[in-house]
All heavy atoms as a GROMACS GRO file, in nm:
protein
  612
    1MET      N    1   0.276  -0.447  -2.615
    1MET     CA    2   0.232  -0.313  -2.594
    1MET      C    3   0.119  -0.285  -2.692
    1MET      O    4   0.128  -0.314  -2.812
    1MET     CB    5   0.348  -0.216  -2.616
    1MET     CG    6   0.305  -0.073  -2.603
    1MET     SD    7   0.442   0.044  -2.610
    1MET     CE    8   0.514   0.009  -2.769
    2THR      N    9   0.013  -0.224  -2.642
    2THR     CA   10  -0.103  -0.190  -2.720
    2THR      C   11  -0.105  -0.039  -2.747
    2THR      O   12  -0.076   0.037  -2.658
    2THR     CB   13  -0.233  -0.229  -2.645
    2THR    OG1   14  -0.227  -0.370  -2.618
    2THR    CG2   15  -0.356  -0.197  -2.728
    3VAL      N   16  -0.135   0.002  -2.868
    3VAL     CA   17  -0.146   0.143  -2.903
    3VAL      C   18  -0.293   0.169  -2.938
    3VAL      O   19  -0.352   0.100  -3.020
    3VAL     CB   20  -0.056   0.179  -3.022
    3VAL    CG1   21  -0.070   0.327  -3.056
    3VAL    CG2   22   0.091   0.147  -2.993
    4VAL      N   23  -0.352   0.271  -2.872
    4VAL     CA   24  -0.490   0.310  -2.898
    4VAL      C   25  -0.497   0.461  -2.924
    4VAL      O   26  -0.414   0.536  -2.874
    4VAL     CB   27  -0.585   0.273  -2.782
    4VAL    CG1   28  -0.589   0.123  -2.760
    4VAL    CG2   29  -0.546   0.344  -2.653
    5ASN      N   30  -0.597   0.501  -3.000
    5ASN     CA   31  -0.611   0.646  -3.023
    5ASN      C   32  -0.689   0.707  -2.905
    5ASN      O   33  -0.745   0.636  -2.823
    5ASN     CB   34  -0.679   0.674  -3.158
    5ASN     CG   35  -0.818   0.620  -3.168
    5ASN    OD1   36  -0.895   0.623  -3.068
    5ASN    ND2   37  -0.856   0.570  -3.283
    6VAL      N   38  -0.690   0.839  -2.900
    6VAL     CA   39  -0.751   0.910  -2.787
    6VAL      C   40  -0.898   0.875  -2.772
    6VAL      O   41  -0.948   0.851  -2.663
    6VAL     CB   42  -0.730   1.060  -2.804
    6VAL    CG1   43  -0.805   1.137  -2.693
    6VAL    CG2   44  -0.585   1.099  -2.799
    7HIS      N   45  -0.971   0.872  -2.884
    7HIS     CA   46  -1.114   0.842  -2.878
    7HIS      C   47  -1.138   0.704  -2.818
    7HIS      O   48  -1.221   0.687  -2.729
    7HIS     CB   49  -1.178   0.853  -3.016
    7HIS     CG   50  -1.323   0.814  -3.018
    7HIS    ND1   51  -1.418   0.896  -2.965
    7HIS    CD2   52  -1.385   0.703  -3.064
    7HIS    CE1   53  -1.536   0.838  -2.978
    7HIS    NE2   54  -1.519   0.720  -3.037
    8GLU      N   55  -1.063   0.607  -2.864
    8GLU     CA   56  -1.076   0.471  -2.811
    8GLU      C   57  -1.042   0.465  -2.663
    8GLU      O   58  -1.107   0.398  -2.583
    8GLU     CB   59  -0.989   0.372  -2.889
    8GLU     CG   60  -1.006   0.228  -2.845
    8GLU     CD   61  -0.918   0.134  -2.921
    8GLU    OE1   62  -0.852   0.172  -3.020
    8GLU    OE2   63  -0.918   0.013  -2.883
    9ALA      N   64  -0.937   0.538  -2.624
    9ALA     CA   65  -0.895   0.542  -2.484
    9ALA      C   66  -1.006   0.602  -2.396
    9ALA      O   67  -1.033   0.550  -2.286
    9ALA     CB   68  -0.766   0.622  -2.467
   10LYS      N   69  -1.074   0.704  -2.447
   10LYS     CA   70  -1.183   0.767  -2.368
   10LYS      C   71  -1.301   0.671  -2.356
   10LYS      O   72  -1.361   0.661  -2.250
   10LYS     CB   73  -1.228   0.894  -2.439
   10LYS     CG   74  -1.129   1.007  -2.418
   10LYS     CD   75  -1.154   1.133  -2.504
   10LYS     CE   76  -1.294   1.173  -2.523
   10LYS     NZ   77  -1.305   1.300  -2.597
   11THR      N   78  -1.336   0.601  -2.460
   11THR     CA   79  -1.454   0.514  -2.455
   11THR      C   80  -1.425   0.379  -2.392
   11THR      O   81  -1.517   0.314  -2.344
   11THR     CB   82  -1.512   0.493  -2.599
   11THR    OG1   83  -1.411   0.431  -2.679
   11THR    CG2   84  -1.556   0.623  -2.657
   12GLN      N   85  -1.298   0.335  -2.388
   12GLN     CA   86  -1.266   0.203  -2.334
   12GLN      C   87  -1.174   0.213  -2.214
   12GLN      O   88  -1.102   0.117  -2.183
   12GLN     CB   89  -1.194   0.123  -2.445
   12GLN     CG   90  -1.272   0.106  -2.571
   12GLN     CD   91  -1.397   0.020  -2.552
   12GLN    OE1   92  -1.394  -0.074  -2.472
   12GLN    NE2   93  -1.505   0.053  -2.620
   13LEU      N   94  -1.177   0.322  -2.139
   13LEU     CA   95  -1.083   0.342  -2.028
   13LEU      C   96  -1.088   0.231  -1.926
   13LEU      O   97  -0.984   0.179  -1.887
   13LEU     CB   98  -1.107   0.479  -1.961
   13LEU     CG   99  -1.008   0.512  -1.850
   13LEU    CD1  100  -0.866   0.517  -1.901
   13LEU    CD2  101  -1.044   0.642  -1.786
   14SER      N  102  -1.203   0.186  -1.887
   14SER     CA  103  -1.214   0.080  -1.785
   14SER      C  104  -1.149  -0.048  -1.836
   14SER      O  105  -1.075  -0.116  -1.759
   14SER     CB  106  -1.361   0.053  -1.751
   14SER     OG  107  -1.415   0.162  -1.682
   15ARG      N  108  -1.170  -0.083  -1.959
   15ARG     CA  109  -1.109  -0.207  -2.014
   15ARG      C  110  -0.959  -0.190  -2.025
   15ARG      O  111  -0.884  -0.283  -1.998
   15ARG     CB  112  -1.168  -0.237  -2.150
   15ARG     CG  113  -1.310  -0.287  -2.143
   15ARG     CD  114  -1.361  -0.334  -2.278
   15ARG     NE  115  -1.501  -0.370  -2.266
   15ARG     CZ  116  -1.593  -0.337  -2.350
   15ARG    NH1  117  -1.561  -0.268  -2.459
   15ARG    NH2  118  -1.716  -0.376  -2.333
   16LEU      N  119  -0.914  -0.070  -2.064
   16LEU     CA  120  -0.768  -0.049  -2.075
   16LEU      C  121  -0.704  -0.055  -1.938
   16LEU      O  122  -0.593  -0.110  -1.925
   16LEU     CB  123  -0.742   0.088  -2.141
   16LEU     CG  124  -0.780   0.101  -2.289
   16LEU    CD1  125  -0.760   0.244  -2.336
   16LEU    CD2  126  -0.702   0.003  -2.374
   17LEU      N  127  -0.768  -0.002  -1.836
   17LEU     CA  128  -0.714  -0.009  -1.702
   17LEU      C  129  -0.702  -0.151  -1.654
   17LEU      O  130  -0.605  -0.189  -1.587
   17LEU     CB  131  -0.798   0.074  -1.604
   17LEU     CG  132  -0.788   0.226  -1.622
   17LEU    CD1  133  -0.884   0.298  -1.529
   17LEU    CD2  134  -0.646   0.275  -1.603
   18ALA      N  135  -0.800  -0.233  -1.687
   18ALA     CA  136  -0.794  -0.375  -1.650
   18ALA      C  137  -0.677  -0.443  -1.714
   18ALA      O  138  -0.607  -0.525  -1.652
   18ALA     CB  139  -0.927  -0.446  -1.687
   19ARG      N  140  -0.651  -0.410  -1.840
   19ARG     CA  141  -0.533  -0.469  -1.911
   19ARG      C  142  -0.404  -0.423  -1.849
   19ARG      O  143  -0.309  -0.500  -1.832
   19ARG     CB  144  -0.540  -0.431  -2.058
   19ARG     CG  145  -0.654  -0.502  -2.132
   19ARG     CD  146  -0.683  -0.447  -2.268
   19ARG     NE  147  -0.574  -0.484  -2.361
   19ARG     CZ  148  -0.578  -0.460  -2.492
   19ARG    NH1  149  -0.685  -0.400  -2.544
   19ARG    NH2  150  -0.481  -0.495  -2.570
   20VAL      N  151  -0.398  -0.294  -1.809
   20VAL     CA  152  -0.279  -0.242  -1.744
   20VAL      C  153  -0.257  -0.308  -1.609
   20VAL      O  154  -0.146  -0.346  -1.573
   20VAL     CB  155  -0.288  -0.088  -1.727
   20VAL    CG1  156  -0.184  -0.034  -1.634
   20VAL    CG2  157  -0.281  -0.020  -1.865
   21GLU      N  158  -0.366  -0.330  -1.534
   21GLU     CA  159  -0.353  -0.398  -1.406
   21GLU      C  160  -0.300  -0.540  -1.421
   21GLU      O  161  -0.235  -0.591  -1.330
   21GLU     CB  162  -0.488  -0.404  -1.335
   21GLU     CG  163  -0.530  -0.271  -1.279
   21GLU     CD  164  -0.672  -0.274  -1.217
   21GLU    OE1  165  -0.757  -0.347  -1.270
   21GLU    OE2  166  -0.690  -0.206  -1.116
   22SER      N  167  -0.328  -0.601  -1.533
   22SER     CA  168  -0.277  -0.739  -1.552
   22SER      C  169  -0.134  -0.739  -1.607
   22SER      O  170  -0.080  -0.844  -1.639
   22SER     CB  171  -0.371  -0.813  -1.649
   22SER     OG  172  -0.362  -0.761  -1.778
   23GLY      N  173  -0.072  -0.620  -1.620
   23GLY     CA  174   0.069  -0.616  -1.657
   23GLY      C  175   0.094  -0.562  -1.797
   23GLY      O  176   0.212  -0.545  -1.834
   24GLU      N  177  -0.006  -0.537  -1.876
   24GLU     CA  178   0.014  -0.483  -2.010
   24GLU      C  179   0.043  -0.336  -2.005
   24GLU      O  180   0.000  -0.262  -1.918
   24GLU     CB  181  -0.113  -0.512  -2.092
   24GLU     CG  182  -0.095  -0.493  -2.242
   24GLU     CD  183  -0.216  -0.534  -2.317
   24GLU    OE1  184  -0.294  -0.621  -2.269
   24GLU    OE2  185  -0.238  -0.482  -2.429
   25GLU      N  186   0.115  -0.288  -2.107
   25GLU     CA  187   0.142  -0.144  -2.121
   25GLU      C  188   0.057  -0.095  -2.238
   25GLU      O  189   0.049  -0.158  -2.342
   25GLU     CB  190   0.289  -0.123  -2.149
   25GLU     CG  191   0.328   0.022  -2.156
   25GLU     CD  192   0.479   0.038  -2.173
   25GLU    OE1  193   0.552  -0.009  -2.085
   25GLU    OE2  194   0.518   0.097  -2.274
   26VAL      N  195  -0.007   0.021  -2.221
   26VAL     CA  196  -0.094   0.079  -2.327
   26VAL      C  197  -0.044   0.217  -2.360
   26VAL      O  198  -0.019   0.302  -2.270
   26VAL     CB  199  -0.241   0.088  -2.277
   26VAL    CG1  200  -0.326   0.155  -2.384
   26VAL    CG2  201  -0.294  -0.052  -2.245
   27VAL      N  202  -0.024   0.242  -2.488
   27VAL     CA  203   0.019   0.377  -2.534
   27VAL      C  204  -0.102   0.444  -2.600
   27VAL      O  205  -0.173   0.383  -2.678
   27VAL     CB  206   0.135   0.365  -2.634
   27VAL    CG1  207   0.166   0.499  -2.700
   27VAL    CG2  208   0.256   0.306  -2.569
   28ILE      N  209  -0.125   0.570  -2.561
   28ILE     CA  210  -0.233   0.647  -2.621
   28ILE      C  211  -0.171   0.739  -2.722
   28ILE      O  212  -0.074   0.812  -2.693
   28ILE     CB  213  -0.310   0.727  -2.515
   28ILE    CG1  214  -0.367   0.631  -2.410
   28ILE    CG2  215  -0.417   0.812  -2.576
   28ILE    CD1  216  -0.427   0.700  -2.291
   29ALA      N  217  -0.227   0.738  -2.844
   29ALA     CA  218  -0.171   0.817  -2.956
   29ALA      C  219  -0.275   0.917  -3.004
   29ALA      O  220  -0.395   0.892  -3.003
   29ALA     CB  221  -0.126   0.725  -3.067
   30ARG      N  222  -0.224   1.030  -3.054
   30ARG     CA  223  -0.309   1.127  -3.120
   30ARG      C  224  -0.257   1.139  -3.266
   30ARG      O  225  -0.144   1.170  -3.289
   30ARG     CB  226  -0.297   1.262  -3.052
   30ARG     CG  227  -0.387   1.368  -3.110
   30ARG     CD  228  -0.371   1.504  -3.044
   30ARG     NE  229  -0.407   1.504  -2.905
   30ARG     CZ  230  -0.328   1.550  -2.806
   30ARG    NH1  231  -0.211   1.600  -2.832
   30ARG    NH2  232  -0.366   1.543  -2.682
   31ARG      N  233  -0.348   1.110  -3.356
   31ARG     CA  234  -0.316   1.106  -3.501
   31ARG      C  235  -0.190   1.022  -3.528
   31ARG      O  236  -0.100   1.060  -3.605
   31ARG     CB  237  -0.293   1.248  -3.552
   31ARG     CG  238  -0.422   1.334  -3.554
   31ARG     CD  239  -0.402   1.473  -3.611
   31ARG     NE  240  -0.320   1.557  -3.528
   31ARG     CZ  241  -0.363   1.628  -3.424
   31ARG    NH1  242  -0.489   1.621  -3.389
   31ARG    NH2  243  -0.283   1.708  -3.355
   32GLY      N  244  -0.186   0.906  -3.460
   32GLY     CA  245  -0.078   0.812  -3.484
   32GLY      C  246   0.049   0.838  -3.409
   32GLY      O  247   0.141   0.756  -3.411
   33GLU      N  248   0.062   0.951  -3.339
   33GLU     CA  249   0.180   0.986  -3.262
   33GLU      C  250   0.161   0.952  -3.116
   33GLU      O  251   0.065   1.002  -3.055
   33GLU     CB  252   0.213   1.137  -3.276
   33GLU     CG  253   0.258   1.177  -3.413
   33GLU     CD  254   0.394   1.117  -3.448
   33GLU    OE1  255   0.484   1.116  -3.360
   33GLU    OE2  256   0.412   1.069  -3.563
   34PRO      N  257   0.246   0.874  -3.055
   34PRO     CA  258   0.235   0.842  -2.913
   34PRO      C  259   0.237   0.966  -2.827
   34PRO      O  260   0.318   1.056  -2.846
   34PRO     CB  261   0.357   0.757  -2.884
   34PRO     CG  262   0.398   0.702  -3.016
   34PRO     CD  263   0.362   0.807  -3.116
   35VAL      N  264   0.142   0.976  -2.733
   35VAL     CA  265   0.130   1.094  -2.646
   35VAL      C  266   0.150   1.055  -2.499
   35VAL      O  267   0.214   1.126  -2.425
   35VAL     CB  268  -0.007   1.160  -2.664
   35VAL    CG1  269  -0.026   1.273  -2.566
   35VAL    CG2  270  -0.025   1.210  -2.806
   36ALA      N  271   0.097   0.943  -2.463
   36ALA     CA  272   0.100   0.900  -2.321
   36ALA      C  273   0.112   0.749  -2.310
   36ALA      O  274   0.076   0.676  -2.406
   36ALA     CB  275  -0.023   0.948  -2.248
   37ARG      N  276   0.160   0.706  -2.195
   37ARG     CA  277   0.174   0.561  -2.171
   37ARG      C  278   0.104   0.528  -2.040
   37ARG      O  279   0.127   0.591  -1.937
   37ARG     CB  280   0.320   0.528  -2.163
   37ARG     CG  281   0.349   0.386  -2.144
   37ARG     CD  282   0.499   0.356  -2.158
   37ARG     NE  283   0.581   0.465  -2.115
   37ARG     CZ  284   0.679   0.454  -2.028
   37ARG    NH1  285   0.708   0.334  -1.975
   37ARG    NH2  286   0.754   0.558  -1.993
   38LEU      N  287   0.016   0.428  -2.043
   38LEU     CA  288  -0.050   0.380  -1.923
   38LEU      C  289   0.030   0.258  -1.872
   38LEU      O  290   0.047   0.160  -1.944
   38LEU     CB  291  -0.193   0.338  -1.952
   38LEU     CG  292  -0.293   0.444  -1.987
   38LEU    CD1  293  -0.429   0.382  -2.020
   38LEU    CD2  294  -0.307   0.544  -1.875
   39VAL      N  295   0.074   0.269  -1.750
   39VAL     CA  296   0.142   0.158  -1.684
   39VAL      C  297   0.087   0.145  -1.541
   39VAL      O  298   0.037   0.240  -1.485
   39VAL     CB  299   0.296   0.177  -1.678
   39VAL    CG1  300   0.356   0.176  -1.819
   39VAL    CG2  301   0.330   0.305  -1.607
   40ALA      N  302   0.096   0.025  -1.489
   40ALA     CA  303   0.044   0.000  -1.356
   40ALA      C  304   0.130   0.070  -1.252
   40ALA      O  305   0.251   0.083  -1.265
   40ALA     CB  306   0.042  -0.149  -1.329
   41CYS      N  307   0.065   0.118  -1.148
   41CYS     CA  308   0.134   0.174  -1.034
   41CYS      C  309   0.190   0.063  -0.949
   41CYS      O  310   0.143  -0.052  -0.961
   41CYS     CB  311   0.039   0.257  -0.949
   41CYS     SG  312  -0.021   0.406  -1.030
   42LYS      N  313   0.280   0.092  -0.863
   42LYS     CA  314   0.332  -0.009  -0.773
   42LYS      C  315   0.217  -0.059  -0.687
   42LYS      O  316   0.136   0.019  -0.638
   42LYS     CB  317   0.439   0.049  -0.678
   42LYS     CG  318   0.576   0.048  -0.731
   42LYS     CD  319   0.669   0.089  -0.620
   42LYS     CE  320   0.812   0.065  -0.662
   42LYS     NZ  321   0.906   0.106  -0.557
   43GLN      N  322   0.213  -0.188  -0.669
   43GLN     CA  323   0.107  -0.247  -0.586
   43GLN      C  324   0.142  -0.223  -0.440
   43GLN      O  325   0.256  -0.232  -0.398
   43GLN     CB  326   0.097  -0.396  -0.613
   43GLN     CG  327   0.055  -0.430  -0.751
   43GLN     CD  328  -0.091  -0.391  -0.775
   43GLN    OE1  329  -0.171  -0.396  -0.686
   43GLN    NE2  330  -0.119  -0.347  -0.897
   44ARG      N  331   0.040  -0.190  -0.361
   44ARG     CA  332   0.058  -0.174  -0.218
   44ARG      C  333   0.075  -0.313  -0.157
   44ARG      O  334   0.012  -0.411  -0.199
   44ARG     CB  335  -0.065  -0.109  -0.154
   44ARG     CG  336  -0.077   0.034  -0.189
   44ARG     CD  337  -0.195   0.090  -0.110
   44ARG     NE  338  -0.216   0.226  -0.146
   44ARG     CZ  339  -0.316   0.298  -0.101
   44ARG    NH1  340  -0.403   0.243  -0.019
   44ARG    NH2  341  -0.332   0.421  -0.136
   45LYS      N  342   0.160  -0.317  -0.057
   45LYS     CA  343   0.174  -0.444   0.014
   45LYS      C  344   0.048  -0.466   0.097
   45LYS      O  345  -0.005  -0.373   0.158
   45LYS     CB  346   0.296  -0.439   0.107
   45LYS     CG  347   0.423  -0.440   0.028
   45LYS     CD  348   0.541  -0.448   0.122
   45LYS     CE  349   0.671  -0.452   0.044
   45LYS     NZ  350   0.787  -0.461   0.132
   46VAL      N  351   0.003  -0.585   0.099
   46VAL     CA  352  -0.118  -0.617   0.177
   46VAL      C  353  -0.082  -0.626   0.324
   46VAL      O  354   0.013  -0.694   0.360
   46VAL     CB  355  -0.178  -0.752   0.127
   46VAL    CG1  356  -0.298  -0.791   0.211
   46VAL    CG2  357  -0.215  -0.743  -0.019
   47ARG      N  358  -0.155  -0.551   0.402
   47ARG     CA  359  -0.130  -0.554   0.547
   47ARG      C  360  -0.208  -0.669   0.607
   47ARG      O  361  -0.326  -0.686   0.583
   47ARG     CB  362  -0.173  -0.422   0.608
   47ARG     CG  363  -0.085  -0.306   0.560
   47ARG     CD  364  -0.128  -0.176   0.622
   47ARG     NE  365  -0.098  -0.183   0.766
   47ARG     CZ  366  -0.136  -0.091   0.852
   47ARG    NH1  367  -0.208   0.012   0.812
   47ARG    NH2  368  -0.106  -0.102   0.978
   48ARG      N  369  -0.140  -0.749   0.687
   48ARG     CA  370  -0.202  -0.864   0.751
   48ARG      C  371  -0.198  -0.843   0.902
   48ARG      O  372  -0.090  -0.837   0.959
   48ARG     CB  373  -0.130  -0.992   0.715
   48ARG     CG  374  -0.152  -1.034   0.571
   48ARG     CD  375  -0.082  -1.164   0.540
   48ARG     NE  376   0.063  -1.140   0.546
   48ARG     CZ  377   0.152  -1.223   0.601
   48ARG    NH1  378   0.114  -1.334   0.652
   48ARG    NH2  379   0.278  -1.192   0.602
   49PRO      N  380  -0.314  -0.834   0.968
   49PRO     CA  381  -0.317  -0.822   1.110
   49PRO      C  382  -0.250  -0.943   1.177
   49PRO      O  383  -0.269  -1.053   1.129
   49PRO     CB  384  -0.465  -0.813   1.146
   49PRO     CG  385  -0.533  -0.778   1.019
   49PRO     CD  386  -0.448  -0.829   0.907
   50GLY      N  387  -0.176  -0.916   1.282
   50GLY     CA  388  -0.117  -1.027   1.356
   50GLY      C  389   0.018  -1.071   1.306
   50GLY      O  390   0.073  -1.172   1.353
   51ARG      N  391   0.078  -0.999   1.211
   51ARG     CA  392   0.208  -1.042   1.157
   51ARG      C  393   0.316  -1.043   1.263
   51ARG      O  394   0.411  -1.119   1.253
   51ARG     CB  395   0.250  -0.949   1.043
   51ARG     CG  396   0.181  -0.976   0.914
   51ARG     CD  397   0.228  -0.890   0.802
   51ARG     NE  398   0.362  -0.837   0.823
   51ARG     CZ  399   0.412  -0.735   0.756
   51ARG    NH1  400   0.341  -0.675   0.662
   51ARG    NH2  401   0.531  -0.694   0.778
   52LEU      N  402   0.303  -0.955   1.362
   52LEU     CA  403   0.407  -0.946   1.465
   52LEU      C  404   0.372  -1.023   1.591
   52LEU      O  405   0.441  -1.012   1.693
   52LEU     CB  406   0.433  -0.800   1.501
   52LEU     CG  407   0.490  -0.717   1.385
   52LEU    CD1  408   0.505  -0.571   1.423
   52LEU    CD2  409   0.621  -0.771   1.334
   53LYS      N  410   0.263  -1.102   1.587
   53LYS     CA  411   0.224  -1.176   1.703
   53LYS      C  412   0.337  -1.269   1.749
   53LYS      O  413   0.396  -1.344   1.669
   53LYS     CB  414   0.098  -1.258   1.671
   53LYS     CG  415   0.038  -1.324   1.792
   53LYS     CD  416  -0.091  -1.393   1.759
   53LYS     CE  417  -0.155  -1.450   1.882
   53LYS     NZ  418  -0.288  -1.509   1.853
   54GLY      N  419   0.369  -1.264   1.875
   54GLY     CA  420   0.478  -1.345   1.930
   54GLY      C  421   0.613  -1.281   1.916
   54GLY      O  422   0.710  -1.332   1.971
   55LYS      N  423   0.624  -1.169   1.842
   55LYS     CA  424   0.756  -1.104   1.822
   55LYS      C  425   0.765  -0.982   1.911
   55LYS      O  426   0.877  -0.930   1.931
   55LYS     CB  427   0.770  -1.063   1.674
   55LYS     CG  428   0.773  -1.182   1.582
   55LYS     CD  429   0.793  -1.140   1.439
   55LYS     CE  430   0.792  -1.262   1.347
   55LYS     NZ  431   0.810  -1.224   1.209
   56ILE      N  432   0.655  -0.928   1.959
   56ILE     CA  433   0.656  -0.811   2.047
   56ILE      C  434   0.593  -0.849   2.178
   56ILE      O  435   0.487  -0.911   2.183
   56ILE     CB  436   0.577  -0.697   1.981
   56ILE    CG1  437   0.643  -0.651   1.853
   56ILE    CG2  438   0.560  -0.580   2.077
   56ILE    CD1  439   0.568  -0.542   1.778
   57VAL      N  440   0.659  -0.811   2.284
   57VAL     CA  441   0.606  -0.839   2.418
   57VAL      C  442   0.575  -0.705   2.484
   57VAL      O  443   0.659  -0.619   2.492
   57VAL     CB  444   0.708  -0.918   2.502
   57VAL    CG1  445   0.656  -0.941   2.641
   57VAL    CG2  446   0.741  -1.052   2.433
   58ILE      N  447   0.451  -0.690   2.529
   58ILE     CA  448   0.412  -0.571   2.602
   58ILE      C  449   0.412  -0.605   2.750
   58ILE      O  450   0.341  -0.696   2.794
   58ILE     CB  451   0.273  -0.523   2.557
   58ILE    CG1  452   0.276  -0.490   2.408
   58ILE    CG2  453   0.227  -0.405   2.640
   58ILE    CD1  454   0.144  -0.452   2.349
   59PRO      N  455   0.495  -0.533   2.829
   59PRO     CA  456   0.504  -0.566   2.971
   59PRO      C  457   0.372  -0.543   3.042
   59PRO      O  458   0.292  -0.460   3.001
   59PRO     CB  459   0.615  -0.474   3.022
   59PRO     CG  460   0.632  -0.369   2.919
   59PRO     CD  461   0.582  -0.422   2.788
   60ASP      N  462   0.353  -0.612   3.153
   60ASP     CA  463   0.231  -0.602   3.230
   60ASP      C  464   0.208  -0.459   3.283
   60ASP      O  465   0.092  -0.415   3.298
   60ASP     CB  466   0.233  -0.700   3.349
   60ASP     CG  467   0.226  -0.845   3.301
   60ASP    OD1  468   0.174  -0.866   3.192
   60ASP    OD2  469   0.273  -0.931   3.374
   61ASP      N  470   0.315  -0.384   3.312
   61ASP     CA  471   0.298  -0.251   3.366
   61ASP      C  472   0.286  -0.141   3.260
   61ASP      O  473   0.288  -0.021   3.290
   61ASP     CB  474   0.415  -0.217   3.461
   61ASP     CG  475   0.548  -0.211   3.387
   61ASP    OD1  476   0.556  -0.250   3.268
   61ASP    OD2  477   0.647  -0.162   3.448
   62PHE      N  478   0.263  -0.181   3.138
   62PHE     CA  479   0.254  -0.085   3.026
   62PHE      C  480   0.150   0.021   3.047
   62PHE      O  481   0.168   0.140   3.017
   62PHE     CB  482   0.232  -0.159   2.894
   62PHE     CG  483   0.229  -0.070   2.774
   62PHE    CD1  484   0.346  -0.024   2.717
   62PHE    CD2  485   0.109  -0.029   2.717
   62PHE    CE1  486   0.345   0.058   2.605
   62PHE    CE2  487   0.104   0.054   2.606
   62PHE     CZ  488   0.224   0.097   2.551
   63PHE      N  489   0.034  -0.016   3.099
   63PHE     CA  490  -0.079   0.077   3.116
   63PHE      C  491  -0.085   0.139   3.256
   63PHE      O  492  -0.178   0.210   3.287
   63PHE     CB  493  -0.210   0.004   3.082
   63PHE     CG  494  -0.224  -0.028   2.940
   63PHE    CD1  495  -0.211  -0.158   2.897
   63PHE    CD2  496  -0.251   0.071   2.845
   63PHE    CE1  497  -0.224  -0.191   2.760
   63PHE    CE2  498  -0.262   0.041   2.710
   63PHE     CZ  499  -0.250  -0.092   2.668
   64ASP      N  500   0.014   0.109   3.340
   64ASP     CA  501   0.019   0.172   3.469
   64ASP      C  502   0.042   0.322   3.455
   64ASP      O  503   0.102   0.367   3.357
   64ASP     CB  504   0.131   0.112   3.555
   64ASP     CG  505   0.102  -0.030   3.597
   64ASP    OD1  506  -0.014  -0.080   3.575
   64ASP    OD2  507   0.193  -0.097   3.650
   65PRO      N  508  -0.006   0.402   3.552
   65PRO     CA  509   0.019   0.547   3.546
   65PRO      C  510   0.170   0.578   3.547
   65PRO      O  511   0.248   0.505   3.607
   65PRO     CB  512  -0.047   0.599   3.673
   65PRO     CG  513  -0.143   0.493   3.718
   65PRO     CD  514  -0.085   0.362   3.668
   66LEU      N  515   0.204   0.683   3.480
   66LEU     CA  516   0.344   0.728   3.476
   66LEU      C  517   0.388   0.784   3.610
   66LEU      O  518   0.306   0.842   3.683
   66LEU     CB  519   0.367   0.836   3.368
   66LEU     CG  520   0.348   0.789   3.224
   66LEU    CD1  521   0.354   0.912   3.131
   66LEU    CD2  522   0.454   0.691   3.184
   67PRO      N  523   0.516   0.772   3.642
   67PRO     CA  524   0.564   0.840   3.763
   67PRO      C  525   0.542   0.991   3.749
   67PRO      O  526   0.546   1.045   3.639
   67PRO     CB  527   0.712   0.805   3.768
   67PRO     CG  528   0.728   0.686   3.679
   67PRO     CD  529   0.618   0.693   3.577
   68GLU      N  530   0.517   1.057   3.859
   68GLU     CA  531   0.486   1.200   3.858
   68GLU      C  532   0.586   1.285   3.783
   68GLU      O  533   0.550   1.372   3.703
   68GLU     CB  534   0.469   1.250   4.002
   68GLU     CG  535   0.395   1.381   4.013
   68GLU     CD  536   0.251   1.373   3.967
   68GLU    OE1  537   0.187   1.269   3.988
   68GLU    OE2  538   0.204   1.469   3.907
   69GLU      N  539   0.716   1.259   3.802
   69GLU     CA  540   0.823   1.336   3.734
   69GLU      C  541   0.814   1.319   3.581
   69GLU      O  542   0.822   1.418   3.508
   69GLU     CB  543   0.959   1.293   3.778
   69GLU     CG  544   0.989   1.333   3.922
   69GLU     CD  545   1.128   1.284   3.966
   69GLU    OE1  546   1.207   1.240   3.880
   69GLU    OE2  547   1.154   1.291   4.088
   70GLU      N  548   0.791   1.198   3.535
   70GLU     CA  549   0.784   1.174   3.391
   70GLU      C  550   0.655   1.236   3.333
   70GLU      O  551   0.654   1.289   3.225
   70GLU     CB  552   0.790   1.025   3.358
   70GLU     CG  553   0.806   0.996   3.211
   70GLU     CD  554   0.832   0.848   3.186
   70GLU    OE1  555   0.866   0.772   3.277
   70GLU    OE2  556   0.817   0.812   3.067
   71LEU      N  557   0.546   1.227   3.406
   71LEU     CA  558   0.422   1.286   3.361
   71LEU      C  559   0.435   1.434   3.343
   71LEU      O  560   0.384   1.491   3.245
   71LEU     CB  561   0.309   1.254   3.463
   71LEU     CG  562   0.172   1.300   3.427
   71LEU    CD1  563   0.125   1.236   3.297
   71LEU    CD2  564   0.072   1.266   3.542
   72LYS      N  565   0.503   1.501   3.434
   72LYS     CA  566   0.526   1.645   3.420
   72LYS      C  567   0.604   1.676   3.290
   72LYS      O  568   0.575   1.775   3.226
   72LYS     CB  569   0.600   1.699   3.541
   72LYS     CG  570   0.513   1.712   3.665
   72LYS     CD  571   0.594   1.764   3.782
   72LYS     CE  572   0.506   1.764   3.908
   72LYS     NZ  573   0.584   1.809   4.025
   73LEU      N  574   0.702   1.596   3.260
   73LEU     CA  575   0.782   1.614   3.138
   73LEU      C  576   0.694   1.602   3.012
   73LEU      O  577   0.705   1.677   2.916
   73LEU     CB  578   0.897   1.518   3.133
   73LEU     CG  579   1.008   1.539   3.234
   73LEU    CD1  580   1.109   1.424   3.226
   73LEU    CD2  581   1.077   1.673   3.210
   74TRP      N  582   0.604   1.502   3.011
   74TRP     CA  583   0.514   1.482   2.896
   74TRP      C  584   0.417   1.596   2.883
   74TRP      O  585   0.373   1.632   2.774
   74TRP     CB  586   0.437   1.352   2.912
   74TRP     CG  587   0.516   1.233   2.869
   74TRP    CD1  588   0.581   1.142   2.948
   74TRP    CD2  589   0.541   1.189   2.734
   74TRP    NE1  590   0.641   1.049   2.872
   74TRP    CE2  591   0.621   1.074   2.738
   74TRP    CE3  592   0.503   1.238   2.609
   74TRP    CZ2  593   0.661   1.007   2.625
   74TRP    CZ3  594   0.544   1.173   2.496
   74TRP    CH2  595   0.623   1.058   2.508
   75GLU      N  596   0.381   1.658   2.996
   75GLU     CA  597   0.283   1.766   2.993
   75GLU      C  598   0.348   1.902   2.977
   75GLU      O  599   0.284   2.006   2.990
   75GLU     CB  600   0.197   1.762   3.119
   75GLU     CG  601   0.110   1.638   3.125
   75GLU     CD  602   0.033   1.628   3.254
   75GLU    OE1  603   0.065   1.693   3.355
   75GLU    OE2  604  -0.066   1.550   3.254
   76GLY      N  605   0.478   1.905   2.946
   76GLY     CA  606   0.546   2.029   2.918
   76GLY      C  607   0.599   2.098   3.042
   76GLY      O  608   0.633   2.216   3.039
   77GLY      N  609   0.609   2.031   3.153
   77GLY     CA  610   0.653   2.093   3.277
   77GLY      C  611   0.799   2.080   3.308
   77GLY      O  612   0.881   2.029   3.250
   0.00000   0.00000   0.00000
């Protein structure tokens, strides 16, 4: 864990963020007293197109017009 003062945190924010992204924890102190802690946020899962390929089957009639009765229900009738 790294401890930095407020002035250093303001002038070195980009570098401190890079260290936090790599897993380090940074504490910001004012006059030697810890005030805040910088920690990495949860990483978003990377979305990969095509992950469900072969797992989902779309029937051939998927884009066919709806039956009149069902269409009325969708349109609030």
